[in-house]
C-alpha positions as CSV (number, residue, x, y, z in Angstrom):
1,D,40.1,-23.0,-51.5
2,R,40.8,-23.0,-47.7
3,P,43.8,-25.1,-46.8
4,W,41.9,-26.3,-43.7
5,D,38.6,-27.0,-45.4
6,A,38.9,-30.8,-44.8
7,Y,38.6,-30.1,-41.0
8,K,35.4,-28.0,-41.1
9,A,33.4,-30.8,-39.3
10,L,36.3,-31.8,-37.1
11,A,37.7,-28.6,-35.7
12,K,36.6,-27.8,-32.1
13,T,38.4,-24.5,-31.5
14,I,39.7,-21.7,-33.7
15,T,42.5,-19.4,-32.5
16,V,43.5,-16.4,-34.6
17,G,46.9,-15.5,-33.1
18,E,48.7,-12.3,-32.3
19,G,49.8,-10.4,-35.4
20,V,46.9,-11.5,-37.7
21,T,44.9,-8.4,-38.6
22,S,41.8,-9.8,-40.4
23,V,39.6,-12.9,-40.7
24,G,39.1,-13.5,-44.4
25,K,35.9,-14.0,-46.4
26,L,34.5,-17.5,-45.8
27,S,37.5,-18.4,-43.7
28,F,35.6,-20.5,-41.2
29,S,32.2,-20.8,-42.8
30,H,30.4,-24.1,-42.2
31,F,32.6,-25.1,-39.3
32,T,29.8,-26.9,-37.5
33,G,31.5,-28.5,-34.5
34,L,33.1,-25.5,-32.9
35,E,33.2,-25.1,-29.1
36,S,35.1,-21.8,-29.0
37,I,36.7,-19.1,-31.2
38,S,39.5,-16.8,-29.9
39,L,40.5,-13.7,-31.8
40,S,43.7,-11.9,-30.7
41,D,43.5,-8.1,-30.2
42,T,45.5,-7.5,-33.4
43,V,42.4,-8.5,-35.5
44,T,40.6,-5.4,-36.8
45,T,38.4,-6.8,-39.7
46,L,36.0,-9.7,-39.9
47,G,35.3,-10.6,-43.6
48,Y,32.2,-11.5,-45.4
49,D,30.5,-14.8,-44.1
50,C,33.7,-15.6,-42.2
51,F,31.8,-17.5,-39.5
52,A,28.5,-18.1,-41.3
53,Y,26.6,-21.3,-41.0
54,D,28.6,-22.5,-38.0
55,G,25.5,-23.5,-35.9
56,T,25.8,-22.7,-32.2
57,V,29.2,-21.6,-31.0
58,P,29.2,-21.5,-27.2
59,Y,32.1,-19.1,-26.7
60,L,33.8,-16.3,-28.8
61,R,36.7,-14.3,-27.5
62,M,36.3,-11.0,-29.4
63,S,39.2,-8.7,-30.4
64,K,38.7,-5.3,-28.8
65,N,40.2,-3.6,-31.8
66,V,37.7,-4.8,-34.4
67,T,36.4,-1.8,-36.4
68,V,35.0,-3.5,-39.5
69,I,32.4,-6.3,-39.6
70,K,31.4,-7.2,-43.1
71,Q,28.0,-8.4,-44.1
72,G,26.9,-11.9,-42.9
73,T,29.9,-12.7,-40.8
74,V,27.7,-14.8,-38.5
75,W,24.7,-15.5,-40.8
76,S,22.9,-18.6,-39.5
77,T,25.3,-18.8,-36.6
78,T,24.5,-18.3,-32.9
79,F,26.9,-17.3,-30.1
80,T,26.1,-18.1,-26.5
81,T,28.8,-16.0,-24.8
82,I,31.1,-13.3,-26.1
83,S,34.1,-12.2,-24.0
84,C,35.5,-8.8,-24.8
85,Y,37.3,-5.8,-23.2
86,Y,34.2,-3.7,-24.2
87,D,30.5,-4.4,-23.6
88,W,28.4,-4.7,-26.8
89,K,27.2,-1.1,-26.8
90,L,30.6,0.4,-26.5
91,F,32.0,-2.2,-28.9
92,Q,29.6,-1.0,-31.6
93,M,30.6,2.7,-31.1
94,N,34.1,1.7,-32.1
95,L,32.9,0.2,-35.4
96,T,33.3,2.1,-38.7
97,E,31.4,-0.6,-40.6
98,L,28.8,-3.1,-39.5
99,G,27.1,-5.0,-42.3
100,N,23.7,-6.6,-42.3
101,Y,22.9,-10.1,-41.1
102,N,25.1,-9.9,-38.0
103,S,22.5,-10.0,-35.2
104,A,24.2,-13.0,-33.5
105,Y,26.6,-10.6,-31.8
106,G,23.9,-8.5,-30.2
107,N,21.9,-11.6,-29.2
108,A,24.8,-13.1,-27.3
109,T,25.7,-12.5,-23.7
110,W,28.8,-10.3,-23.4
111,V,31.0,-10.8,-20.4
112,D,34.4,-9.7,-18.9
113,A,33.9,-6.0,-20.0
114,V,36.4,-3.7,-18.5
115,E,34.9,-0.6,-20.2
116,T,31.2,-0.1,-20.6
117,A,29.2,2.4,-22.6
118,K,27.8,5.5,-20.8
119,V,25.3,8.0,-22.1
120,E,26.0,11.7,-21.7
121,P,22.7,13.5,-21.7
122,A,22.2,15.7,-24.8
123,S,19.6,17.5,-26.8
124,G,19.1,19.5,-29.9
125,T,16.7,20.6,-32.7
126,V,15.6,18.7,-35.7
127,N,13.9,21.6,-37.4
128,D,11.9,24.6,-36.5
129,T,9.1,22.5,-34.9
130,I,10.8,19.3,-33.7
131,N,13.3,18.8,-30.9
132,W,15.2,15.7,-29.5
133,A,16.8,14.8,-26.2
134,I,18.4,11.8,-24.6
135,D,18.9,11.2,-20.9
136,A,21.6,9.3,-19.0
137,S,19.5,6.1,-19.1
138,G,19.4,6.2,-22.9
139,N,15.8,7.3,-23.2
140,L,15.6,9.2,-26.6
141,T,12.5,11.5,-26.9
142,I,11.3,13.3,-30.0
143,T,8.9,16.2,-29.3
144,G,7.2,18.9,-31.2
145,T,4.7,19.0,-34.1
146,G,4.6,18.0,-37.7
147,D,6.4,15.4,-39.9
148,M,9.8,14.1,-38.9
149,P,12.2,14.7,-41.8
150,D,13.5,11.8,-44.0
151,Y,17.3,11.1,-43.9
152,A,19.4,10.2,-47.0
153,A,21.9,8.4,-44.7
154,T,21.9,7.4,-41.1
155,K,24.9,9.7,-40.4
156,D,22.6,12.6,-41.2
157,R,20.4,12.0,-38.1
158,P,21.2,14.4,-35.2
159,W,21.0,11.4,-32.8
160,D,23.1,9.0,-34.8
161,A,25.9,8.9,-32.2
162,Y,23.4,7.1,-29.9
163,K,22.3,4.3,-32.1
164,A,24.1,1.7,-29.9
165,L,23.3,3.5,-26.6
166,A,19.6,4.4,-26.8
167,T,17.4,2.0,-24.8
168,T,14.0,3.6,-25.6
169,V,12.6,5.8,-28.3
170,T,9.5,7.9,-27.7
171,V,7.9,9.8,-30.5
172,G,5.7,12.4,-28.7
173,E,2.3,13.9,-29.2
174,G,2.1,16.2,-32.2
175,I,4.7,14.3,-34.3
176,T,2.9,13.0,-37.4
177,S,5.5,10.8,-39.1
178,V,8.7,8.8,-38.4
179,G,11.2,9.8,-41.1
180,K,13.1,7.5,-43.4
181,L,16.1,5.8,-41.6
182,A,15.2,7.7,-38.4
183,F,16.0,4.9,-36.1
184,N,17.6,2.4,-38.4
185,S,20.3,0.2,-36.7
186,F,19.3,1.2,-33.2
187,T,20.5,-2.2,-31.8
188,G,20.0,-1.7,-28.1
189,L,16.3,-0.7,-28.0
190,E,14.1,-2.2,-25.2
191,S,11.0,-0.3,-26.2
192,V,9.5,2.1,-28.8
193,T,6.5,4.3,-28.1
194,L,4.6,6.2,-30.8
195,S,2.0,8.7,-29.9
196,D,-1.4,8.4,-31.6
197,T,-0.7,11.5,-33.7
198,V,1.8,9.4,-35.8
199,T,0.2,8.4,-39.1
200,T,3.2,7.4,-41.3
201,L,6.3,5.2,-40.8
202,G,9.0,6.0,-43.3
203,Y,11.3,3.7,-45.3
204,D,13.6,1.6,-43.2
205,S,12.7,3.7,-40.1
206,F,13.3,0.8,-37.6
207,A,15.2,-1.6,-39.9
208,H,18.2,-3.5,-38.6
209,C,17.3,-2.9,-35.0
210,E,17.7,-6.6,-34.1
211,T,15.1,-7.3,-31.4
212,I,12.7,-4.7,-30.0
213,P,10.9,-6.3,-27.0
214,Y,8.0,-3.8,-26.8
215,F,6.5,-1.5,-29.4
216,K,3.6,0.8,-28.6
217,M,1.9,1.4,-31.9
218,S,-0.1,4.5,-32.9
219,K,-3.6,3.5,-33.6
220,N,-3.8,6.2,-36.4
221,V,-1.0,4.8,-38.6
222,T,-2.3,4.5,-42.2
223,V,1.0,4.4,-44.1
224,I,3.9,2.0,-43.5
225,K,6.6,2.4,-46.1
226,Q,8.9,-0.4,-47.4
227,G,11.3,-2.1,-44.9
228,T,10.3,-0.1,-41.8
229,V,11.2,-3.2,-39.7
230,Y,13.5,-5.1,-42.2
231,N,15.9,-7.4,-40.3
232,T,14.2,-6.4,-37.0
233,T,12.2,-8.6,-34.7
234,I,9.4,-7.2,-32.5
235,T,8.3,-9.3,-29.5
236,T,5.2,-7.4,-28.3
237,I,3.1,-4.7,-29.9
238,S,0.5,-2.8,-27.8
239,C,-2.2,-1.1,-29.8
240,Y,-5.9,0.0,-29.7
241,Y,-6.4,-2.5,-32.6
242,D,-5.2,-6.1,-33.0
243,W,-3.1,-6.8,-36.0
244,N,-6.0,-7.8,-38.3
245,A,-8.1,-4.7,-37.4
246,F,-5.0,-2.5,-37.6
247,Q,-4.5,-3.5,-41.2
248,L,-8.0,-2.4,-42.1
249,N,-6.8,1.2,-41.4
250,L,-3.8,1.0,-43.7
251,T,-3.9,2.7,-47.1
252,E,-0.3,1.6,-47.8
253,I,2.0,-1.1,-46.4
254,G,5.3,-1.8,-48.2
255,N,7.3,-5.0,-48.5
256,Y,9.7,-6.4,-45.8
257,N,7.4,-5.5,-42.9
258,T,6.7,-9.1,-41.7
259,A,7.9,-8.3,-38.1
260,Y,4.6,-6.6,-37.4
261,G,2.5,-9.7,-38.2
262,N,5.0,-11.9,-36.4
263,A,4.7,-10.0,-33.1
264,T,2.2,-10.6,-30.3
265,W,-0.4,-7.8,-30.3
266,V,-1.8,-6.9,-26.9
267,D,-4.2,-4.4,-25.3
268,A,-6.6,-4.4,-28.3
269,V,-9.9,-2.6,-27.7
270,V,-11.0,-3.4,-31.3
271,S,-10.2,-7.0,-32.4
272,L,-10.8,-8.8,-35.6
273,E,-9.9,-12.2,-34.1
274,G,-12.4,-14.8,-35.1
275,K,-14.2,-12.3,-37.3
276,E,-14.8,-12.0,-41.1
277,V,-14.7,-8.7,-43.0
278,M,-18.1,-7.5,-44.2
279,P,-17.9,-5.0,-47.1
280,C,-19.4,-1.7,-45.9
281,G,-19.3,2.0,-46.9
282,K,-21.3,5.0,-45.9
283,Y,-24.1,6.9,-47.5
284,G,-23.3,10.5,-48.2
285,A,-21.4,12.0,-45.3
286,G,-22.4,9.0,-43.2
287,M,-24.4,11.2,-40.7
288,E,-27.5,13.4,-41.1
289,N,-30.5,14.8,-39.3
290,W,-33.4,12.9,-40.8
291,S,-37.0,12.3,-39.6
292,N,-36.3,14.6,-36.6
293,E,-33.4,12.4,-35.4
294,T,-29.6,12.3,-35.9
295,Q,-28.8,9.2,-38.0
296,V,-25.7,7.2,-38.9
297,L,-25.9,5.8,-42.4
298,L,-24.0,2.6,-43.3
299,T,-24.1,0.6,-46.5
300,P,-23.2,-3.0,-45.6
301,T,-23.5,-6.0,-48.0
302,L,-23.4,-9.7,-47.3
303,N,-22.6,-12.1,-50.1
304,S,-22.9,-9.3,-52.6
305,A,-26.5,-8.5,-51.5
306,Y,-28.2,-6.2,-49.1
307,E,-29.6,-8.6,-46.5
308,Q,-32.2,-6.2,-45.0
309,S,-34.1,-8.6,-42.8
310,K,-30.9,-10.0,-41.3
311,F,-29.3,-6.6,-40.8
312,L,-32.4,-5.2,-39.0
313,A,-32.7,-8.3,-36.7
314,A,-29.1,-8.2,-35.6
315,T,-27.6,-6.3,-32.7
316,W,-24.6,-4.1,-33.9
317,T,-21.7,-2.9,-31.8
318,L,-20.4,0.5,-33.2
319,T,-17.2,2.2,-32.0
320,F,-16.9,5.8,-33.0
321,E,-13.4,7.4,-32.9
322,G,-13.4,11.2,-33.5
323,S,-10.8,13.4,-34.9
324,D,-11.1,15.3,-31.6
325,G,-9.6,12.3,-29.8
326,S,-13.0,11.0,-28.5
327,S,-14.0,7.4,-28.5
328,K,-17.4,5.8,-27.7
329,T,-18.7,2.2,-28.1
330,V,-22.5,1.5,-28.3
331,T,-24.6,-1.6,-28.9
332,L,-27.9,-1.2,-30.7
333,K,-30.2,-2.4,-33.4
334,P,-30.8,-0.4,-36.6
335,S,-33.8,2.0,-36.5
336,S,-34.8,1.6,-40.2
337,S,-33.5,0.6,-43.7
338,Y,-33.7,1.4,-47.3
339,N,-33.5,-1.6,-49.5
340,G,-32.1,-1.1,-53.0
341,G,-31.7,-4.8,-53.8
342,T,-27.9,-5.2,-54.2
343,W,-27.3,-2.3,-52.0
344,G,-29.1,-0.4,-49.2
345,I,-28.9,2.1,-46.4
346,L,-28.9,0.9,-42.8
347,R,-29.9,3.7,-40.4
348,F,-28.8,3.9,-36.7
349,Q,-30.0,6.4,-34.1
350,P,-27.4,6.3,-31.3
351,C,-28.6,9.6,-29.9
352,V,-31.9,8.2,-28.6
353,E,-30.4,5.3,-26.6
354,A,-31.8,5.6,-23.0
355,E,-28.7,4.7,-21.1
356,P,-25.9,7.3,-21.2
357,E,-23.1,4.6,-21.4
358,N,-24.8,3.3,-24.6
359,R,-25.7,6.7,-26.1
360,F,-23.5,8.5,-28.7
361,V,-24.1,12.1,-29.8
362,P,-21.8,13.2,-32.7
363,V,-20.2,16.7,-32.7
364,K,-20.7,19.0,-35.6
365,G,-17.5,19.3,-37.7
366,V,-15.7,16.3,-36.1
367,T,-14.7,13.5,-38.5
368,Y,-15.4,9.9,-37.2
369,K,-14.1,6.5,-38.0
370,V,-16.6,3.7,-37.2
371,T,-15.7,0.1,-36.4
372,F,-18.6,-2.2,-36.3
373,V,-19.0,-5.8,-35.1
374,V,-22.1,-7.9,-35.8
375,E,-23.1,-11.6,-35.7
376,I,-25.3,-12.9,-38.4
377,D,-26.1,-16.6,-39.0
378,G,-23.4,-17.6,-36.4
379,T,-20.6,-15.7,-38.1
380,V,-19.1,-12.5,-36.6
381,Y,-18.4,-9.8,-39.1
382,T,-16.5,-6.5,-38.8
383,N,-15.1,-3.6,-40.8
384,I,-14.0,0.0,-40.4
385,V,-15.8,2.9,-42.2
386,K,-13.9,6.2,-42.3
387,N,-14.6,9.9,-42.6
388,L,-18.2,10.1,-41.3
389,S,-19.2,13.6,-40.3
390,L,-22.3,15.8,-39.4
391,S,-22.4,19.2,-40.9
392,V,-25.1,20.6,-38.6
393,D,-25.8,20.4,-34.9
394,P,-27.1,17.0,-33.7
395,I,-30.7,16.6,-32.5
396,T,-30.5,16.0,-28.8
397,H,-33.1,14.9,-26.2
398,I,-33.7,15.2,-22.5
399,F,-33.4,12.0,-20.4
400,Y,-34.6,11.3,-16.9
401,E,-33.4,8.9,-14.2
402,I,-36.0,6.3,-13.1
403,T,-35.5,4.5,-9.8
404,W,-37.2,1.1,-9.2
405,M,-37.9,0.1,-5.6
406,V,-38.8,-3.5,-4.5
407,D,-40.3,-3.7,-1.1
408,G,-38.7,-0.3,-0.2
409,V,-35.2,-1.2,-1.3
410,V,-33.6,0.2,-4.5
411,A,-33.5,-2.7,-7.0
412,A,-32.5,-0.9,-10.2
413,V,-32.0,2.4,-11.9
414,N,-32.4,3.2,-15.6
415,H,-33.2,6.1,-17.8
416,C,-36.0,7.2,-20.1
417,M,-36.3,9.8,-22.8
418,E,-38.7,12.7,-22.1
419,G,-42.2,11.8,-23.1
420,K,-41.5,8.1,-23.4
421,I,-42.9,5.4,-21.0
422,P,-40.1,4.0,-18.7
423,T,-39.0,0.5,-19.5
424,V,-39.1,-2.0,-16.6
425,P,-35.4,-3.2,-16.1
426,E,-34.8,-6.7,-17.3
427,G,-34.6,-9.2,-14.5
428,L,-36.3,-6.9,-11.9
429,F,-39.3,-9.3,-11.5
430,E,-37.7,-12.5,-10.3
431,E,-39.8,-15.7,-10.0
432,Y,-39.2,-18.7,-7.8
433,D,-41.2,-21.8,-6.9
434,E,-44.5,-21.4,-5.1
435,D,-43.0,-21.7,-1.7
436,G,-40.3,-19.1,-2.3
437,Y,-40.0,-15.4,-2.8
438,H,-42.1,-14.3,-5.7
439,V,-42.3,-10.7,-7.0
440,M,-45.2,-9.6,-9.2
441,G,-46.3,-6.4,-10.9
442,A,-45.9,-2.8,-10.0
443,A,-48.0,-0.8,-7.6
444,E,-48.4,1.9,-10.1
445,D,-48.2,1.9,-13.9
446,P,-45.3,3.9,-15.4
447,V,-46.4,7.1,-17.2
448,P,-44.5,9.2,-19.9
449,A,-41.5,10.7,-18.3
450,T,-41.4,14.4,-17.5
451,A,-38.9,14.3,-14.7
452,D,-36.8,12.0,-12.6
453,A,-39.2,9.4,-11.1
454,T,-39.4,6.5,-8.6
455,Y,-41.7,3.5,-9.0
456,N,-42.5,1.2,-6.1
457,V,-42.8,-2.5,-6.9
458,V,-44.6,-4.7,-4.3
459,S,-44.2,-8.4,-4.1
460,Q,-46.8,-11.2,-3.5
461,R,-44.7,-12.4,-0.6
462,V,-43.3,-9.5,1.4
463,G,-40.7,-11.9,2.8
464,L,-39.1,-12.0,6.3
465,T,-39.4,-10.0,9.5
466,V,-36.2,-10.7,11.5
467,K,-36.3,-10.1,15.2
468,P,-33.6,-10.4,17.8
469,W,-34.0,-13.1,20.6
470,N,-33.8,-11.0,23.8
471,S,-30.7,-8.8,23.2
472,G,-29.9,-10.6,20.0
473,Y,-26.6,-12.1,21.1
474,E,-24.8,-14.0,23.8
475,N,-21.5,-15.7,24.7
476,W,-23.0,-19.2,25.0
477,P,-21.1,-21.9,26.9
478,G,-22.9,-24.6,24.9
479,G,-21.3,-23.4,21.6
480,T,-19.2,-25.4,19.2
481,G,-16.0,-26.4,21.0
482,G,-16.9,-24.3,24.1
483,T,-18.0,-20.8,24.8
484,Q,-18.8,-19.0,21.6
485,F,-20.2,-15.7,20.6
486,Q,-23.6,-16.1,18.8
487,L,-26.1,-13.9,17.1
488,L,-29.7,-14.9,18.2
489,L,-32.2,-14.2,15.4
490,C,-35.8,-15.2,14.9
491,P,-37.1,-15.0,11.3
492,D,-40.9,-14.9,10.7
493,D,-42.6,-14.9,7.3
494,Y,-44.6,-12.0,6.0
495,T,-47.7,-12.9,8.0
496,G,-45.7,-13.0,11.3
497,A,-46.0,-16.7,11.5
498,D,-43.1,-19.1,12.4
499,L,-41.5,-20.3,9.2
500,G,-41.2,-23.9,10.6
501,L,-37.5,-23.9,10.2
502,I,-36.9,-25.6,13.6
503,S,-39.2,-28.7,13.1
504,N,-37.1,-31.7,12.0
505,D,-34.1,-29.4,11.6
506,A,-35.7,-28.0,8.4
507,W,-33.2,-25.1,8.6
508,K,-30.5,-27.5,7.4
509,N,-32.2,-27.6,4.0
510,Y,-31.4,-24.0,3.3
511,T,-28.3,-21.7,3.1
512,F,-28.3,-18.3,4.8
513,V,-26.7,-14.9,4.1
514,L,-26.8,-12.2,6.8
515,T,-26.4,-8.7,5.5
516,I,-25.0,-6.7,8.4
517,N,-24.7,-3.0,8.0
518,G,-24.6,-3.4,4.3
519,T,-22.0,-6.2,4.1
520,D,-23.0,-9.8,3.1
521,Y,-21.8,-12.7,5.3
522,A,-22.5,-16.3,4.1
523,I,-23.2,-17.9,7.6
524,N,-25.4,-20.8,8.3
525,P,-26.9,-21.4,11.7
526,S,-25.0,-23.7,14.1
527,S,-28.1,-24.8,16.0
528,A,-31.7,-23.9,16.7
529,Y,-34.2,-23.5,19.6
530,S,-37.8,-24.3,19.0
531,A,-39.2,-21.6,21.3
532,G,-39.8,-18.6,19.2
533,G,-38.0,-20.1,16.2
534,L,-34.6,-19.1,17.4
535,L,-31.6,-19.6,15.1
536,R,-28.0,-19.4,16.5
537,F,-25.3,-18.0,14.3
538,E,-21.6,-18.5,15.4
539,T,-20.4,-15.7,13.3
540,M,-16.7,-15.8,14.4
541,L,-16.3,-19.4,13.4
542,A,-17.6,-18.9,9.8
543,E,-15.4,-18.5,6.8
544,D,-17.1,-15.1,6.2
545,K,-16.2,-14.1,9.8
546,F,-18.1,-11.3,11.5
547,T,-16.8,-9.9,14.8
548,P,-19.0,-7.3,16.5
549,A,-17.6,-4.1,17.8
550,A,-18.4,-2.8,21.2
551,G,-20.7,0.3,21.3
552,T,-22.1,-0.4,17.8
553,V,-25.6,-0.9,16.6
554,Y,-26.0,-3.3,13.7
555,T,-28.9,-3.6,11.2
556,I,-29.3,-7.2,10.1
557,Y,-31.1,-8.5,7.1
558,M,-31.4,-12.2,6.3
559,T,-31.8,-14.0,3.0
560,I,-32.6,-17.7,3.0
561,Y,-31.8,-19.7,-0.1
562,N,-33.1,-23.0,-1.4
563,L,-30.3,-25.5,-2.0
564,D,-30.6,-24.9,-5.8
565,G,-29.6,-21.3,-5.2
566,T,-33.1,-19.7,-5.6
567,V,-34.4,-17.3,-2.9
568,A,-36.8,-18.9,-0.4
569,Y,-37.2,-15.8,1.8
570,R,-35.8,-12.3,1.8
571,T,-35.9,-9.7,4.6
572,T,-38.1,-6.7,4.4
573,T,-38.0,-5.8,8.1
574,P,-34.5,-6.2,9.6
575,A,-33.4,-6.8,13.2
576,E,-31.4,-4.2,15.1
577,V,-28.8,-5.5,17.6
578,A,-26.9,-3.1,19.8
579,F,-23.6,-4.0,21.6
580,P,-22.8,-2.1,24.8
581,D,-19.5,-0.4,25.4
582,G,-16.9,-2.8,26.7
583,F,-18.5,-5.9,25.2
584,V,-16.0,-8.7,24.3
585,P,-17.3,-11.5,22.1
586,A,-16.2,-15.0,23.2
587,Y,-14.3,-17.2,20.8
588,T,-13.1,-20.7,21.5
589,C,-10.9,-22.6,19.1
590,V,-12.5,-25.7,17.6
591,G,-9.8,-28.4,17.7
592,E,-6.3,-27.8,18.8
593,H,-5.3,-24.5,20.4
594,T,-2.3,-22.4,19.3
595,Y,-0.4,-21.6,22.5
596,G,2.1,-18.9,23.1
597,E,5.1,-19.0,25.4
598,W,4.9,-20.3,29.0
599,V,4.6,-17.6,31.7
600,V,5.5,-18.3,35.4
601,V,2.6,-17.5,37.7
602,T,4.4,-18.6,41.0
603,Y,7.9,-19.9,41.4
604,P,8.6,-23.2,43.2
605,T,10.5,-23.5,46.5
606,T,12.1,-26.4,48.3
607,T,8.8,-27.1,50.0
608,K,6.1,-26.0,47.5
609,E,5.3,-26.5,43.8
610,G,5.2,-23.5,41.5
611,E,2.8,-22.8,38.6
612,R,3.1,-21.7,35.0
613,K,0.5,-21.2,32.2
614,H,0.4,-20.5,28.4
615,T,-2.4,-18.8,26.5
616,C,-4.0,-19.6,23.1
617,T,-3.1,-16.8,20.7
618,V,-6.4,-17.3,18.8
619,C,-9.1,-17.6,21.4
620,G,-7.4,-16.7,24.7
621,H,-7.8,-20.1,26.4
622,E,-5.4,-20.6,29.3
623,E,-3.7,-23.9,30.2
624,P,-1.9,-24.2,33.6
625,E,1.0,-26.6,34.6
626,A,2.7,-27.3,37.9
627,I,6.4,-26.6,38.4
628,A,8.2,-29.3,40.5
629,V,9.7,-28.4,43.9
630,I,13.4,-27.5,44.0
631,Q,15.9,-29.8,45.7
632,V,17.8,-28.4,48.7
633,G,21.3,-27.6,47.3
634,D,20.0,-26.8,43.8
635,A,21.2,-23.3,44.4
636,N,20.7,-22.1,40.8
637,G,17.3,-23.8,40.4
638,D,18.2,-25.6,37.1
639,G,16.8,-29.0,38.3
640,T,20.1,-30.7,39.0
641,I,22.7,-30.5,41.7
642,S,26.2,-29.9,40.3
643,I,29.4,-27.9,40.5
644,A,27.3,-25.0,39.0
645,D,25.4,-24.8,42.3
646,I,28.7,-24.5,44.2
647,T,29.6,-21.6,41.9
648,A,26.2,-20.0,42.5
649,I,26.7,-20.2,46.3
650,L,30.2,-18.7,46.1
651,D,28.9,-15.9,43.8
652,Y,26.2,-15.2,46.4
653,L,28.6,-15.1,49.3
654,S,31.0,-12.8,47.4
655,V,28.6,-9.8,47.0
656,T,26.8,-7.3,49.2
657,E,23.5,-7.9,50.8
658,E,21.9,-5.6,48.3
659,E,23.3,-7.6,45.4
660,Q,22.3,-10.8,47.1
661,A,18.7,-9.6,47.3
662,Q,18.9,-8.8,43.6
663,M,20.2,-12.3,42.7
664,I,17.2,-13.8,44.6
665,A,14.8,-11.4,42.8
666,D,16.3,-12.3,39.4
667,R,16.1,-16.0,40.2
668,T,19.8,-16.3,39.6
669,V,19.7,-18.3,42.8
670,V,16.9,-19.9,44.8
671,E,17.0,-18.6,48.3
672,D,15.9,-21.6,50.4
673,A,17.9,-24.0,48.1
674,L,21.1,-22.1,49.0
675,D,21.0,-23.4,52.6
676,A,22.3,-26.9,51.6
677,D,23.3,-27.9,55.1
678,G,20.0,-26.8,56.7
679,S,21.7,-24.5,59.2
680,G,19.4,-21.6,58.6
681,S,22.1,-19.4,57.1
682,I,24.2,-19.4,53.9
683,S,27.9,-20.0,54.4
684,I,30.9,-21.8,53.1
685,A,29.5,-24.9,54.9
686,D,26.7,-25.0,52.3
687,V,29.4,-25.5,49.6
688,T,30.7,-28.6,51.6
689,A,27.1,-29.9,51.9
690,V,26.6,-29.6,48.1
691,L,29.9,-31.5,47.5
692,E,28.6,-34.3,49.8
693,I,25.3,-34.4,47.9
694,I,27.2,-34.7,44.6
695,A,29.5,-37.4,46.1
696,G,26.5,-39.3,47.4
697,S,24.8,-39.2,44.1
698,A,28.0,-40.5,42.4
699,A,28.3,-43.4,44.9
700,E,24.7,-44.4,44.3
701,G,25.3,-44.3,40.6
């Protein structure tokens, strides 16, 4: 019906001129080749689908007087840039109607604004228990306790005037629901934060909000009504659960809520990714004191059967979340089982786990939600079991700390229940090849724990005794690249015998770690000396650089590794090396030096060379260089004789003796070069002499 319909693929620009007050329904729909649209400021209404299906339009000049935008005016159309007297936020505040499916306006870049929206801080009450406030930055906060009310229309909301201005929404601790339409059409949001007390999201509560970049989701939401995020896109959702695990908590989720599943979920502690759901319930209240222990009672099934042997053999990870806000994750095996064939009871005893970080003790009267993860036959399963509780006080135990020493050094610490025999920590007894360090057995057998205890473990090979060579250090001229600081250490084996590391450079077949006052340094020897089995360590050249401090005593342990990474020898008796006050370790650069600026040591004269030097900023090495003698007549000392030297002589003659002395001290002039005629005094005749020198040089040229 449009008189210009034949040009819908040909038109490149559209201009709606001065005096036209509206753009009619479907007026420019499917105009797919547009480069720009210009609306005069007399336009007040944009009709249904008027610019729909136009593809990408690079530029729109928007009328500042538009107050009505009907539904779908830019459906399936994208604007790159919109030029307007108002910015997008203030433009929206002037609208009396903004239909759905018009997100292209908010997604465009608005430019040329003369007036921009500003937020005047405000606050108010929602009801007797809930308050609201917005600050000058557009941060809208809802505080208080209880359910937020539902709203019959968006205009009924006390904060409705800020739907285009609010940049963040925070629903505070104590609020239990987000009401119907509460933040519908809040089109400028950068983030939404829901406290973990929120359990319900009401109808259309965040609908038509265009794009929300960040949404902090309450982990306790169980009800999501229809359309809470209809026509809204969420970029990132932060939650205790990932999306799949979050859905397990829901008792209701209405239609038109796909934005949640389409978002990227981050920060999950409990994740269902790569897992399958295993049907599981609880037996009774899910917790009880039975057989003198507090037990957790779950009723899992696998392939419609109670797979008792597989359940008992598996290691389960259980996360307990309490109604008191507590959370604890433990990993353990079931303690026992009741097999009823198609169903059964799997019992766990988290109270008796020895290590406190893996021990869970429920609190009487607190309701728990349990999320489990378990791998069976190569498949990882999970589920959430709710409303577990213990109606009596739990059965608790006393635990003691057990310290395990290897060759006098603390190797491990674990815990043991009172009356139980301590368990030797896994990996405490390391074994290496027959020539290496080999730990065997305890000096004393553990007994049932009645208090904190220490057990000393001795090794077959006690390891190294490290002794200093003489004082244990020196600044050695024969070091790599010159004089270098070196630690001088002599390692013996546990019998006191030479390890044989020097013969045939055997030390090169190992790697070394020096533990100096508790810090590890991976430093290999630079050379060795056979007498006494001396190894030299150039610690300041190593990547793990160690620089000793004057007036400090260092305790040095040495660990020697085979090239495959296993321990060959380990120190049990360390060396002590003391550095006196004022000691400065030598360090010489290996390769090129990094020099600083030249510094003049002595200035040259007309009869004697001068000297200058520069110093390496890394190692302090100094390099000297001669400065050539100065020619007679080179009054300013710049290396050439020119008119500038005549100026220097005249300047010198024009000042007082005191000022002349200062010019000589400042090297503005060179005293003996001033006497160009060799008369023994400085006068105007020296100017003539300089002119003759210049003339002579020119004649020679």
